[in-house]
N, CA, C and O atoms as CSV, one atom per row, in Angstrom:
chain,resi,resn,atom,element,x,y,z
A,1,MET,N,N,28.019,-87.828,30.943
A,1,MET,CA,C,28.003,-89.303,30.130
A,1,MET,C,C,26.489,-88.398,29.992
A,1,MET,O,O,25.933,-88.128,28.928
A,2,ASP,N,N,25.969,-87.992,31.505
A,2,ASP,CA,C,24.339,-87.416,31.575
A,2,ASP,C,C,23.572,-87.115,30.027
A,2,ASP,O,O,22.571,-87.646,29.545
A,3,ARG,N,N,24.552,-85.949,29.428
A,3,ARG,CA,C,24.276,-85.197,28.446
A,3,ARG,C,C,24.401,-86.451,27.004
A,3,ARG,O,O,23.700,-86.038,26.080
A,4,LEU,N,N,24.994,-87.598,26.701
A,4,LEU,CA,C,25.113,-88.082,25.881
A,4,LEU,C,C,24.013,-89.094,25.687
A,4,LEU,O,O,23.646,-89.571,24.613
A,5,ALA,N,N,23.585,-89.327,26.788
A,5,ALA,CA,C,21.940,-90.713,27.072
A,5,ALA,C,C,20.768,-89.827,27.659
A,5,ALA,O,O,19.693,-90.377,27.896
A,6,ASN,N,N,20.931,-88.488,27.902
A,6,ASN,CA,C,19.425,-88.263,28.372
A,6,ASN,C,C,18.998,-87.294,27.228
A,6,ASN,O,O,19.638,-86.243,27.187
A,7,THR,N,N,17.741,-87.524,26.021
A,7,THR,CA,C,17.701,-87.119,24.956
A,7,THR,C,C,16.700,-85.609,25.045
A,7,THR,O,O,16.465,-84.995,24.004
A,8,ALA,N,N,16.250,-85.198,26.174
A,8,ALA,CA,C,15.966,-83.804,26.772
A,8,ALA,C,C,17.017,-82.689,26.498
A,8,ALA,O,O,16.697,-81.519,26.285
A,9,TYR,N,N,18.483,-83.212,26.524
A,9,TYR,CA,C,19.291,-82.085,26.051
A,9,TYR,C,C,19.623,-82.228,25.034
A,9,TYR,O,O,20.777,-81.835,24.867
A,10,TRP,N,N,19.038,-82.733,23.960
A,10,TRP,CA,C,19.039,-82.705,21.940
A,10,TRP,C,C,18.108,-81.900,21.688
A,10,TRP,O,O,16.882,-81.985,21.611
A,11,THR,N,N,18.618,-81.360,21.609
A,11,THR,CA,C,17.238,-80.152,21.289
A,11,THR,C,C,17.617,-78.863,20.429
A,11,THR,O,O,16.759,-78.034,20.123
A,12,ASN,N,N,19.246,-78.721,19.978
A,12,ASN,CA,C,19.685,-78.574,18.253
A,12,ASN,C,C,19.119,-79.846,17.318
A,12,ASN,O,O,19.442,-81.034,17.336
A,13,LEU,N,N,18.167,-79.140,16.514
A,13,LEU,CA,C,17.369,-80.338,15.606
A,13,LEU,C,C,17.934,-79.685,14.118
A,13,LEU,O,O,17.627,-80.280,13.085
A,14,SER,N,N,18.621,-78.664,14.061
A,14,SER,CA,C,18.874,-77.953,12.560
A,14,SER,C,C,19.382,-79.084,11.749
A,14,SER,O,O,18.742,-79.319,10.724
A,15,SER,N,N,20.378,-79.807,12.000
A,15,SER,CA,C,20.983,-81.015,10.808
A,15,SER,C,C,19.679,-81.960,10.311
A,15,SER,O,O,19.536,-82.629,9.287
A,16,TYR,N,N,18.813,-81.741,11.432
A,16,TYR,CA,C,17.548,-83.008,10.968
A,16,TYR,C,C,17.057,-82.100,9.652
A,16,TYR,O,O,17.181,-82.183,8.430
A,17,PHE,N,N,16.447,-81.213,10.576
A,17,PHE,CA,C,15.391,-80.417,10.138
A,17,PHE,C,C,15.993,-79.513,8.769
A,17,PHE,O,O,15.127,-79.159,7.968
A,18,GLY,N,N,17.203,-79.187,8.515
A,18,GLY,CA,C,18.038,-78.975,7.237
A,18,GLY,C,C,18.210,-80.238,6.114
A,18,GLY,O,O,18.849,-80.071,5.076
A,19,HIS,N,N,17.826,-80.991,6.317
A,19,HIS,CA,C,17.586,-82.442,5.528
A,19,HIS,C,C,16.379,-82.781,5.009
A,19,HIS,O,O,16.117,-83.692,4.224
A,20,GLY,N,N,15.329,-81.600,5.743
A,20,GLY,CA,C,13.892,-81.361,5.367
A,20,GLY,C,C,13.558,-82.828,6.086
A,20,GLY,O,O,13.342,-83.946,5.618
A,21,GLY,N,N,13.601,-82.439,7.081
A,21,GLY,CA,C,13.231,-83.540,8.765
A,21,GLY,C,C,11.750,-83.119,8.755
A,21,GLY,O,O,11.341,-82.211,8.032
A,22,LYS,N,N,10.846,-83.929,9.722
A,22,LYS,CA,C,9.738,-83.483,9.845
A,22,LYS,C,C,9.216,-84.066,11.337
A,22,LYS,O,O,9.520,-85.231,11.591
A,23,LEU,N,N,8.676,-83.535,12.034
A,23,LEU,CA,C,8.869,-83.921,13.411
A,23,LEU,C,C,7.107,-83.542,13.889
A,23,LEU,O,O,6.732,-82.411,13.580
A,24,LEU,N,N,6.163,-84.386,14.555
A,24,LEU,CA,C,5.437,-84.481,15.001
A,24,LEU,C,C,5.490,-84.309,16.735
A,24,LEU,O,O,6.448,-84.950,17.168
A,25,PHE,N,N,4.911,-83.790,17.553
A,25,PHE,CA,C,4.474,-83.729,18.872
A,25,PHE,C,C,3.200,-83.692,18.581
A,25,PHE,O,O,2.569,-83.070,17.727
A,26,TYR,N,N,2.572,-85.247,20.289
A,26,TYR,CA,C,1.573,-84.408,20.470
A,26,TYR,C,C,1.587,-85.338,22.268
A,26,TYR,O,O,2.284,-86.315,22.542
A,27,HIS,N,N,0.699,-84.699,23.112
A,27,HIS,CA,C,0.496,-85.085,24.162
A,27,HIS,C,C,-0.428,-84.619,24.744
A,27,HIS,O,O,-1.021,-83.562,24.528
A,28,GLY,N,N,-0.701,-85.877,26.002
A,28,GLY,CA,C,-2.153,-85.469,26.544
A,28,GLY,C,C,-2.326,-84.553,27.559
A,28,GLY,O,O,-1.760,-84.908,28.593
A,29,VAL,N,N,-2.806,-83.683,27.620
A,29,VAL,CA,C,-2.639,-82.474,29.080
A,29,VAL,C,C,-3.124,-83.443,30.169
A,29,VAL,O,O,-2.383,-83.287,31.140
A,30,SER,N,N,-3.911,-84.234,30.379
A,30,SER,CA,C,-4.095,-85.193,31.540
A,30,SER,C,C,-3.150,-86.312,31.703
A,30,SER,O,O,-3.498,-87.032,32.639
A,31,ASP,N,N,-1.932,-86.758,31.036
A,31,ASP,CA,C,-1.305,-87.568,31.302
A,31,ASP,C,C,-0.630,-87.341,32.854
A,31,ASP,O,O,0.074,-86.370,33.132
A,32,PRO,N,N,-0.971,-88.390,33.773
A,32,PRO,CA,C,-0.995,-88.498,34.934
A,32,PRO,C,C,0.983,-88.968,35.270
A,32,PRO,O,O,1.640,-88.818,36.300
A,33,TRP,N,N,1.456,-89.626,33.711
A,33,TRP,CA,C,3.195,-89.850,34.326
A,33,TRP,C,C,3.885,-88.761,33.678
A,33,TRP,O,O,5.101,-88.931,33.769
A,34,PHE,N,N,3.710,-88.164,33.326
A,34,PHE,CA,C,4.392,-87.089,32.309
A,34,PHE,C,C,4.036,-85.373,32.242
A,34,PHE,O,O,3.051,-85.228,31.517
A,35,SER,N,N,4.338,-84.570,32.565
A,35,SER,CA,C,3.463,-83.702,32.349
A,35,SER,C,C,3.292,-83.050,31.314
A,35,SER,O,O,4.408,-83.074,30.795
A,36,ALA,N,N,2.532,-82.391,30.563
A,36,ALA,CA,C,2.600,-82.275,29.206
A,36,ALA,C,C,3.385,-81.108,29.301
A,36,ALA,O,O,4.238,-81.081,28.414
A,37,GLU,N,N,3.408,-79.994,30.165
A,37,GLU,CA,C,4.144,-78.985,30.354
A,37,GLU,C,C,5.808,-78.948,29.709
A,37,GLU,O,O,6.447,-78.046,29.168
A,38,ASP,N,N,6.194,-80.578,30.101
A,38,ASP,CA,C,7.641,-81.161,30.118
A,38,ASP,C,C,7.474,-80.667,28.606
A,38,ASP,O,O,8.063,-79.649,28.242
A,39,THR,N,N,6.503,-81.543,27.552
A,39,THR,CA,C,6.680,-81.615,26.109
A,39,THR,C,C,6.504,-80.179,25.815
A,39,THR,O,O,6.899,-79.902,24.683
A,40,VAL,N,N,5.952,-79.008,26.599
A,40,VAL,CA,C,5.926,-77.904,26.122
A,40,VAL,C,C,7.436,-77.001,25.821
A,40,VAL,O,O,7.815,-76.364,24.838
A,41,ASN,N,N,8.150,-77.319,27.329
A,41,ASN,CA,C,9.185,-77.264,27.580
A,41,ASN,C,C,10.613,-77.360,26.839
A,41,ASN,O,O,11.622,-76.663,26.736
A,42,TYR,N,N,10.105,-78.708,26.343
A,42,TYR,CA,C,11.141,-79.497,25.410
A,42,TYR,C,C,11.029,-78.971,23.879
A,42,TYR,O,O,12.021,-78.719,23.194
A,43,TYR,N,N,9.411,-78.811,23.340
A,43,TYR,CA,C,9.479,-77.987,22.137
A,43,TYR,C,C,9.796,-76.479,21.935
A,43,TYR,O,O,10.160,-76.016,20.854
A,44,GLU,N,N,9.596,-75.624,23.276
A,44,GLU,CA,C,10.024,-74.336,22.954
A,44,GLU,C,C,11.989,-74.418,22.731
A,44,GLU,O,O,12.654,-73.823,21.884
A,45,ARG,N,N,12.385,-75.188,23.622
A,45,ARG,CA,C,14.008,-75.860,23.954
A,45,ARG,C,C,14.225,-75.506,22.708
A,45,ARG,O,O,14.580,-74.395,22.314
A,46,MET,N,N,13.973,-76.627,21.967
A,46,MET,CA,C,14.304,-77.430,20.668
A,46,MET,C,C,13.926,-76.163,19.546
A,46,MET,O,O,14.550,-75.786,18.554
A,47,ALA,N,N,13.049,-75.834,19.952
A,47,ALA,CA,C,13.022,-74.703,18.636
A,47,ALA,C,C,13.973,-73.361,18.755
A,47,ALA,O,O,14.368,-72.728,17.775
A,48,ALA,N,N,14.159,-73.160,19.607
A,48,ALA,CA,C,14.992,-71.628,20.161
A,48,ALA,C,C,16.266,-72.156,19.924
A,48,ALA,O,O,17.014,-71.178,19.894
A,49,ASP,N,N,17.081,-73.430,19.693
A,49,ASP,CA,C,17.822,-74.147,19.355
A,49,ASP,C,C,18.183,-74.192,17.998
A,49,ASP,O,O,19.291,-73.979,17.506
A,50,SER,N,N,16.876,-74.563,17.316
A,50,SER,CA,C,16.586,-75.258,16.047
A,50,SER,C,C,16.427,-73.631,14.970
A,50,SER,O,O,16.123,-73.692,13.779
A,51,GLY,N,N,16.620,-72.701,15.480
A,51,GLY,CA,C,16.100,-71.812,14.272
A,51,GLY,C,C,15.392,-70.594,14.771
A,51,GLY,O,O,15.597,-69.433,14.418
A,52,GLY,N,N,14.488,-71.054,15.686
A,52,GLY,CA,C,13.710,-69.939,16.205
A,52,GLY,C,C,12.310,-70.338,16.410
A,52,GLY,O,O,12.391,-71.565,16.458
A,53,MET,N,N,11.381,-70.100,16.522
A,53,MET,CA,C,10.160,-71.478,16.904
A,53,MET,C,C,9.464,-70.527,15.377
A,53,MET,O,O,9.165,-71.382,14.544
A,54,GLU,N,N,9.283,-69.695,15.061
A,54,GLU,CA,C,8.149,-69.180,13.782
A,54,GLU,C,C,9.075,-70.116,12.621
A,54,GLU,O,O,8.381,-70.730,11.811
A,55,MET,N,N,10.637,-70.270,12.482
A,55,MET,CA,C,10.860,-71.134,11.382
A,55,MET,C,C,10.311,-72.293,11.634
A,55,MET,O,O,9.425,-72.903,11.037
A,56,VAL,N,N,11.157,-72.640,12.944
A,56,VAL,CA,C,10.961,-74.436,12.957
A,56,VAL,C,C,9.419,-74.743,12.985
A,56,VAL,O,O,9.259,-75.920,12.661
A,57,ARG,N,N,8.198,-74.104,13.259
A,57,ARG,CA,C,6.720,-74.220,13.094
A,57,ARG,C,C,6.584,-73.917,11.533
A,57,ARG,O,O,5.697,-74.507,10.916
A,58,GLU,N,N,7.412,-73.036,10.877
A,58,GLU,CA,C,6.612,-73.060,9.093
A,58,GLU,C,C,7.359,-74.373,8.305
A,58,GLU,O,O,6.817,-74.969,7.374
A,59,THR,N,N,8.819,-74.744,8.897
A,59,THR,CA,C,9.466,-75.560,8.269
A,59,THR,C,C,9.455,-77.262,8.507
A,59,THR,O,O,9.519,-78.185,7.695
A,60,SER,N,N,9.343,-77.243,9.993
A,60,SER,CA,C,10.035,-78.435,10.270
A,60,SER,C,C,8.799,-79.166,11.627
A,60,SER,O,O,8.524,-80.365,11.661
A,61,SER,N,N,8.370,-78.393,12.365
A,61,SER,CA,C,8.068,-79.328,13.535
A,61,SER,C,C,6.396,-78.754,13.936
A,61,SER,O,O,6.093,-77.651,13.481
A,62,ARG,N,N,5.670,-79.278,14.520
A,62,ARG,CA,C,4.513,-78.696,15.056
A,62,ARG,C,C,4.537,-80.017,16.434
A,62,ARG,O,O,4.919,-81.185,16.498
A,63,ALA,N,N,3.943,-79.100,17.325
A,63,ALA,CA,C,3.306,-79.908,18.618
A,63,ALA,C,C,1.270,-79.661,19.022
A,63,ALA,O,O,0.563,-78.756,19.466
A,64,PHE,N,N,1.091,-80.964,18.568
A,64,PHE,CA,C,-0.651,-80.785,19.264
A,64,PHE,C,C,-0.849,-81.019,21.072
A,64,PHE,O,O,-0.248,-81.922,21.654
A,65,LEU,N,N,-1.485,-80.357,21.561
A,65,LEU,CA,C,-1.713,-80.604,22.936
A,65,LEU,C,C,-2.972,-80.814,22.722
A,65,LEU,O,O,-3.747,-80.116,22.067
A,66,VAL,N,N,-3.311,-82.456,23.665
A,66,VAL,CA,C,-4.909,-82.884,23.470
A,66,VAL,C,C,-5.506,-82.983,24.908
A,66,VAL,O,O,-5.284,-83.865,25.737
A,67,PRO,N,N,-6.421,-81.738,25.041
A,67,PRO,CA,C,-7.365,-81.787,26.621
A,67,PRO,C,C,-8.131,-82.986,27.108
A,67,PRO,O,O,-9.108,-83.464,26.533
A,68,GLY,N,N,-7.593,-83.423,28.221
A,68,GLY,CA,C,-8.365,-84.148,28.748
A,68,GLY,C,C,-7.677,-85.925,28.286
A,68,GLY,O,O,-8.366,-86.924,28.497
A,69,MET,N,N,-6.708,-85.984,27.858
A,69,MET,CA,C,-6.288,-87.144,27.682
A,69,MET,C,C,-5.039,-87.562,28.438
A,69,MET,O,O,-4.071,-86.865,28.742
A,70,GLY,N,N,-5.272,-88.892,28.685
A,70,GLY,CA,C,-3.952,-89.285,29.659
A,70,GLY,C,C,-2.235,-89.950,28.810
A,70,GLY,O,O,-1.683,-89.503,27.804
A,71,HIS,N,N,-1.994,-90.606,29.314
A,71,HIS,CA,C,-1.086,-90.862,28.321
A,71,HIS,C,C,-1.172,-91.943,27.136
A,71,HIS,O,O,-1.527,-93.121,27.126
A,72,CYS,N,N,-0.740,-91.137,26.220
A,72,CYS,CA,C,-0.675,-91.490,25.081
A,72,CYS,C,C,-2.565,-91.617,24.390
A,72,CYS,O,O,-2.808,-91.691,23.185
A,73,SER,N,N,-3.517,-91.612,25.354
A,73,SER,CA,C,-4.466,-92.247,24.817
A,73,SER,C,C,-5.453,-92.177,26.175
A,73,SER,O,O,-4.958,-91.850,27.254
A,74,SER,N,N,-6.964,-92.524,26.050
A,74,SER,CA,C,-8.408,-92.754,27.119
A,74,SER,C,C,-8.247,-91.424,27.602
A,74,SER,O,O,-7.417,-90.544,27.373
A,75,GLY,N,N,-9.532,-91.527,28.528
A,75,GLY,CA,C,-10.190,-90.158,29.240
A,75,GLY,C,C,-10.822,-89.743,28.660
A,75,GLY,O,O,-10.869,-89.898,27.440
A,76,ALA,N,N,-11.944,-88.682,29.698
A,76,ALA,CA,C,-12.913,-88.360,28.861
A,76,ALA,C,C,-12.280,-87.411,28.053
A,76,ALA,O,O,-11.999,-86.374,28.654
A,77,THR,N,N,-11.833,-87.469,26.342
A,77,THR,CA,C,-11.237,-86.841,25.870
A,77,THR,C,C,-11.976,-87.187,24.550
A,77,THR,O,O,-13.087,-87.698,24.408
A,78,LEU,N,N,-10.921,-86.711,23.462
A,78,LEU,CA,C,-11.038,-86.718,21.956
A,78,LEU,C,C,-9.500,-87.666,21.389
A,78,LEU,O,O,-8.630,-87.187,20.662
A,79,ASP,N,N,-9.506,-88.723,21.815
A,79,ASP,CA,C,-8.161,-89.141,21.775
A,79,ASP,C,C,-7.831,-89.986,20.637
A,79,ASP,O,O,-6.803,-90.661,20.591
A,80,ARG,N,N,-9.109,-89.923,19.305
A,80,ARG,CA,C,-8.368,-90.389,18.109
A,80,ARG,C,C,-8.101,-89.160,16.909
A,80,ARG,O,O,-8.809,-88.163,16.770
A,81,PHE,N,N,-7.135,-89.441,16.257
A,81,PHE,CA,C,-6.501,-88.583,15.367
A,81,PHE,C,C,-5.455,-89.068,14.561
A,81,PHE,O,O,-4.597,-89.913,14.816
A,82,ASP,N,N,-5.666,-88.378,13.514
A,82,ASP,CA,C,-3.924,-89.020,12.425
A,82,ASP,C,C,-3.234,-87.918,12.115
A,82,ASP,O,O,-3.355,-87.050,11.250
A,83,LEU,N,N,-2.351,-88.159,13.149
A,83,LEU,CA,C,-0.888,-87.408,12.704
A,83,LEU,C,C,0.246,-87.883,11.619
A,83,LEU,O,O,1.088,-87.235,10.998
A,84,LEU,N,N,-0.176,-89.702,11.654
A,84,LEU,CA,C,0.285,-89.761,10.406
A,84,LEU,C,C,0.155,-89.196,8.698
A,84,LEU,O,O,0.989,-89.161,7.794
A,85,SER,N,N,-0.882,-88.906,8.746
A,85,SER,CA,C,-1.401,-88.559,7.223
A,85,SER,C,C,-0.933,-86.710,7.719
A,85,SER,O,O,-0.354,-86.093,6.825
A,86,ALA,N,N,-1.021,-86.443,8.181
A,86,ALA,CA,C,-0.517,-84.869,8.582
A,86,ALA,C,C,0.934,-84.697,8.313
A,86,ALA,O,O,1.419,-83.876,7.535
A,87,VAL,N,N,1.738,-85.786,9.229
A,87,VAL,CA,C,3.214,-85.788,8.619
A,87,VAL,C,C,3.578,-85.810,7.263
A,87,VAL,O,O,4.464,-85.249,6.619
A,88,VAL,N,N,2.579,-86.681,6.959
A,88,VAL,CA,C,3.318,-87.264,5.221
A,88,VAL,C,C,2.516,-86.143,4.478
A,88,VAL,O,O,3.241,-85.248,4.044
A,89,ASN,N,N,1.302,-86.010,4.258
A,89,ASN,CA,C,0.875,-84.416,3.716
A,89,ASN,C,C,1.814,-83.581,3.646
A,89,ASN,O,O,2.175,-83.115,2.565
A,90,TRP,N,N,2.257,-83.319,4.574
A,90,TRP,CA,C,3.787,-82.512,5.385
A,90,TRP,C,C,4.833,-82.118,4.282
A,90,TRP,O,O,5.032,-81.146,3.553
A,91,VAL,N,N,5.643,-83.853,4.608
A,91,VAL,CA,C,6.382,-84.182,3.706
A,91,VAL,C,C,5.900,-84.045,2.617
A,91,VAL,O,O,5.964,-82.840,2.376
A,92,GLU,N,N,5.341,-84.680,1.608
A,92,GLU,CA,C,4.918,-85.160,-0.232
A,92,GLU,C,C,3.964,-84.183,-0.741
A,92,GLU,O,O,3.787,-84.003,-1.946
A,93,ASP,N,N,3.171,-83.367,0.448
A,93,ASP,CA,C,2.631,-82.019,-0.734
A,93,ASP,C,C,3.310,-80.497,0.254
A,93,ASP,O,O,3.306,-79.508,-0.478
A,94,GLY,N,N,3.762,-80.236,1.464
A,94,GLY,CA,C,4.370,-79.986,1.430
A,94,GLY,C,C,3.533,-78.429,2.389
A,94,GLY,O,O,3.781,-77.223,2.407
A,95,LYS,N,N,2.603,-79.223,2.997
A,95,LYS,CA,C,0.898,-79.312,3.824
A,95,LYS,C,C,1.110,-79.151,5.494
A,95,LYS,O,O,0.785,-80.098,6.209
A,96,ALA,N,N,1.711,-77.817,6.138
A,96,ALA,CA,C,2.031,-78.210,7.221
A,96,ALA,C,C,0.652,-78.398,8.111
A,96,ALA,O,O,-0.285,-77.627,7.905
A,97,PRO,N,N,0.573,-79.183,8.860
A,97,PRO,CA,C,-0.487,-79.317,9.843
A,97,PRO,C,C,-1.168,-78.270,10.693
A,97,PRO,O,O,-0.885,-78.331,11.890
A,98,ASP,N,N,-1.795,-77.563,10.415
A,98,ASP,CA,C,-2.296,-76.335,11.685
A,98,ASP,C,C,-3.042,-76.929,12.624
A,98,ASP,O,O,-2.942,-76.583,13.801
A,99,ALA,N,N,-4.035,-78.071,12.153
A,99,ALA,CA,C,-4.594,-78.579,13.127
A,99,ALA,C,C,-5.336,-80.101,12.717
A,99,ALA,O,O,-5.748,-80.208,11.562
A,100,VAL,N,N,-5.456,-80.940,13.398
A,100,VAL,CA,C,-5.896,-82.147,12.945
A,100,VAL,C,C,-7.274,-82.633,13.602
A,100,VAL,O,O,-7.361,-82.830,14.815
A,101,VAL,N,N,-8.141,-82.780,12.887
A,101,VAL,CA,C,-9.707,-83.552,13.932
A,101,VAL,C,C,-9.107,-84.627,14.546
A,101,VAL,O,O,-8.270,-85.462,14.202
A,102,ALA,N,N,-10.214,-84.229,16.283
A,102,ALA,CA,C,-10.168,-85.186,16.910
A,102,ALA,C,C,-11.285,-85.885,16.882
A,102,ALA,O,O,-12.244,-85.254,16.436
A,103,THR,N,N,-11.543,-87.239,17.283
A,103,THR,CA,C,-12.845,-87.449,17.404
A,103,THR,C,C,-12.222,-88.696,18.658
A,103,THR,O,O,-11.044,-89.051,18.683
A,104,GLY,N,N,-13.093,-89.120,19.446
A,104,GLY,CA,C,-13.467,-90.679,20.468
A,104,GLY,C,C,-14.544,-90.862,21.050
A,104,GLY,O,O,-15.413,-90.035,21.325
A,105,PRO,N,N,-14.492,-92.424,21.335
A,105,PRO,CA,C,-15.361,-93.010,22.074
A,105,PRO,C,C,-16.287,-92.145,23.016
A,105,PRO,O,O,-17.517,-92.164,22.964
A,106,ALA,N,N,-15.288,-91.139,24.165
A,106,ALA,CA,C,-15.870,-90.690,25.030
A,106,ALA,C,C,-16.869,-89.846,24.804
A,106,ALA,O,O,-17.856,-89.633,25.509
A,107,PHE,N,N,-16.585,-89.403,23.842
A,107,PHE,CA,C,-18.246,-87.884,23.384
A,107,PHE,C,C,-18.001,-88.792,21.711
A,107,PHE,O,O,-17.021,-88.624,20.985
A,108,PRO,N,N,-19.245,-89.791,21.400
A,108,PRO,CA,C,-19.689,-90.009,20.435
A,108,PRO,C,C,-20.595,-88.967,19.708
A,108,PRO,O,O,-21.518,-88.364,20.256
A,109,GLY,N,N,-20.218,-88.833,18.412
A,109,GLY,CA,C,-21.035,-87.963,17.333
A,109,GLY,C,C,-19.978,-86.493,17.818
A,109,GLY,O,O,-20.476,-85.497,17.293
A,110,ARG,N,N,-18.771,-86.142,18.604
A,110,ARG,CA,C,-18.398,-85.061,18.983
A,110,ARG,C,C,-17.275,-84.372,17.903
A,110,ARG,O,O,-17.769,-83.412,18.496
A,111,SER,N,N,-16.481,-83.986,17.130
A,111,SER,CA,C,-15.356,-83.481,16.529
A,111,SER,C,C,-14.388,-82.198,16.989
A,111,SER,O,O,-14.820,-81.084,16.692
A,112,ARG,N,N,-13.441,-82.253,17.510
A,112,ARG,CA,C,-12.326,-80.761,18.041
A,112,ARG,C,C,-11.526,-80.825,17.035
A,112,ARG,O,O,-11.167,-81.873,16.498
A,113,PRO,N,N,-11.155,-79.573,16.680
A,113,PRO,CA,C,-9.773,-79.206,15.930
A,113,PRO,C,C,-8.638,-79.738,16.976
A,113,PRO,O,O,-9.115,-79.767,18.111
A,114,LEU,N,N,-7.380,-80.135,16.935
A,114,LEU,CA,C,-5.958,-80.110,18.096
A,114,LEU,C,C,-5.423,-79.017,16.743
A,114,LEU,O,O,-5.142,-78.999,15.545
A,115,CYS,N,N,-5.510,-78.382,17.674
A,115,CYS,CA,C,-4.644,-77.086,16.838
A,115,CYS,C,C,-2.963,-77.324,17.666
A,115,CYS,O,O,-2.505,-77.748,18.727
A,116,ALA,N,N,-2.466,-76.695,16.279
A,116,ALA,CA,C,-0.709,-76.980,16.391
A,116,ALA,C,C,-0.118,-75.692,17.868
A,116,ALA,O,O,-0.113,-74.461,17.846
A,117,TYR,N,N,0.038,-76.048,18.280
A,117,TYR,CA,C,0.861,-75.172,19.773
A,117,TYR,C,C,1.650,-74.174,18.959
A,117,TYR,O,O,2.341,-74.267,17.945
A,118,PRO,N,N,1.285,-73.143,19.798
A,118,PRO,CA,C,0.637,-72.587,20.709
A,118,PRO,C,C,-0.917,-72.086,20.947
A,118,PRO,O,O,-1.430,-71.560,21.935
A,119,GLN,N,N,-1.376,-72.389,19.879
A,119,GLN,CA,C,-2.837,-71.902,19.355
A,119,GLN,C,C,-3.882,-73.015,19.928
A,119,GLN,O,O,-3.469,-74.173,19.975
A,120,HIS,N,N,-5.143,-72.753,20.345
A,120,HIS,CA,C,-6.257,-73.074,20.839
A,120,HIS,C,C,-6.893,-73.263,20.334
A,120,HIS,O,O,-6.601,-72.651,19.306
A,121,ALA,N,N,-8.356,-74.066,20.053
A,121,ALA,CA,C,-9.386,-74.186,19.482
A,121,ALA,C,C,-10.709,-73.368,20.145
A,121,ALA,O,O,-11.269,-73.623,21.211
A,122,HIS,N,N,-11.021,-72.330,19.197
A,122,HIS,CA,C,-12.120,-71.389,19.856
A,122,HIS,C,C,-13.334,-71.334,19.003
A,122,HIS,O,O,-13.244,-70.986,17.825
A,123,TYR,N,N,-14.231,-71.595,19.432
A,123,TYR,CA,C,-15.834,-71.456,19.023
A,123,TYR,C,C,-16.078,-70.420,18.465
A,123,TYR,O,O,-16.015,-69.357,19.083
A,124,LYS,N,N,-16.510,-70.496,16.804
A,124,LYS,CA,C,-16.736,-69.335,16.087
A,124,LYS,C,C,-17.689,-68.429,16.489
A,124,LYS,O,O,-17.477,-67.229,16.310
A,125,GLY,N,N,-18.843,-68.861,17.075
A,125,GLY,CA,C,-19.961,-68.229,17.702
A,125,GLY,C,C,-21.127,-68.849,16.989
A,125,GLY,O,O,-22.214,-68.603,17.513
A,126,GLN,N,N,-21.150,-69.685,15.786
A,126,GLN,CA,C,-22.122,-70.034,15.112
A,126,GLN,C,C,-21.476,-71.295,14.642
A,126,GLN,O,O,-20.300,-71.659,14.627
A,127,GLY,N,N,-22.938,-72.024,14.145
A,127,GLY,CA,C,-22.281,-73.734,13.642
A,127,GLY,C,C,-22.975,-74.742,14.300
A,127,GLY,O,O,-24.159,-74.413,14.366
A,128,ASP,N,N,-22.734,-76.024,14.911
A,128,ASP,CA,C,-22.595,-77.108,15.573
A,128,ASP,C,C,-22.076,-77.042,16.196
A,128,ASP,O,O,-20.944,-77.122,15.718
A,129,PRO,N,N,-22.026,-76.888,17.453
A,129,PRO,CA,C,-21.076,-77.012,18.400
A,129,PRO,C,C,-20.702,-78.211,19.051
A,129,PRO,O,O,-20.243,-78.188,20.193
A,130,GLU,N,N,-20.911,-79.568,18.223
A,130,GLU,CA,C,-20.193,-80.883,18.468
A,130,GLU,C,C,-19.157,-80.766,16.931
A,130,GLU,O,O,-17.995,-81.170,16.981
A,131,SER,N,N,-19.641,-80.274,15.832
A,131,SER,CA,C,-18.570,-80.397,15.017
A,131,SER,C,C,-16.894,-79.306,14.716
A,131,SER,O,O,-16.554,-78.127,14.623
A,132,ALA,N,N,-16.557,-80.102,14.689
A,132,ALA,CA,C,-14.644,-79.496,14.557
A,132,ALA,C,C,-14.948,-78.189,13.466
A,132,ALA,O,O,-14.572,-77.033,13.661
A,133,ALA,N,N,-15.714,-78.669,12.287
A,133,ALA,CA,C,-15.992,-76.953,11.525
A,133,ALA,C,C,-16.396,-76.032,12.153
A,133,ALA,O,O,-16.701,-75.081,11.434
A,134,SER,N,N,-16.571,-75.844,13.426
A,134,SER,CA,C,-17.322,-74.908,13.987
A,134,SER,C,C,-16.613,-74.256,14.985
A,134,SER,O,O,-17.170,-73.677,15.918
A,135,PHE,N,N,-15.048,-74.339,14.792
A,135,PHE,CA,C,-13.835,-73.915,15.351
A,135,PHE,C,C,-12.701,-73.677,14.505
A,135,PHE,O,O,-12.342,-74.137,13.421
A,136,GLU,N,N,-12.076,-72.529,15.585
A,136,GLU,CA,C,-10.988,-72.192,14.312
A,136,GLU,C,C,-9.774,-71.986,15.616
A,136,GLU,O,O,-9.880,-71.729,16.815
A,137,CYS,N,N,-8.459,-72.272,14.589
A,137,CYS,CA,C,-6.898,-72.241,15.729
A,137,CYS,C,C,-6.995,-70.823,15.776
A,137,CYS,O,O,-7.601,-70.153,14.940
A,138,ARG,N,N,-6.415,-70.394,16.724
A,138,ARG,CA,C,-5.939,-69.036,16.913
A,138,ARG,C,C,-5.339,-68.858,18.524
A,138,ARG,O,O,-4.885,-67.777,18.898
């Protein structure tokens, strides 16, 4: 019965993805209730069971880890970002979100890209270090 009720076992989403479904995950790395590692673990198992990480990332799902963010928002972080527009653009225009720009009241004037897992933001070595445009995902 546990497998029927516990969604952690529901990792084969190939039917959903096969019908064009898109799924974006996000998780605060400083979440005090649920570890971001649990979400990464689920995401990796889901990808493996749904056609492989490369195929899933290319066609169906992306995950975004938010440094410093607590549970759903808050903390000394940039916790304001728009995943709704990102998934709409993916569904309607076929453009998968490689990154979304995050801002937040904890650091006024600062922005950073949240990169699709497993990538991370890296400073390009030039440009305004407070601007997301000065970073790249790799």
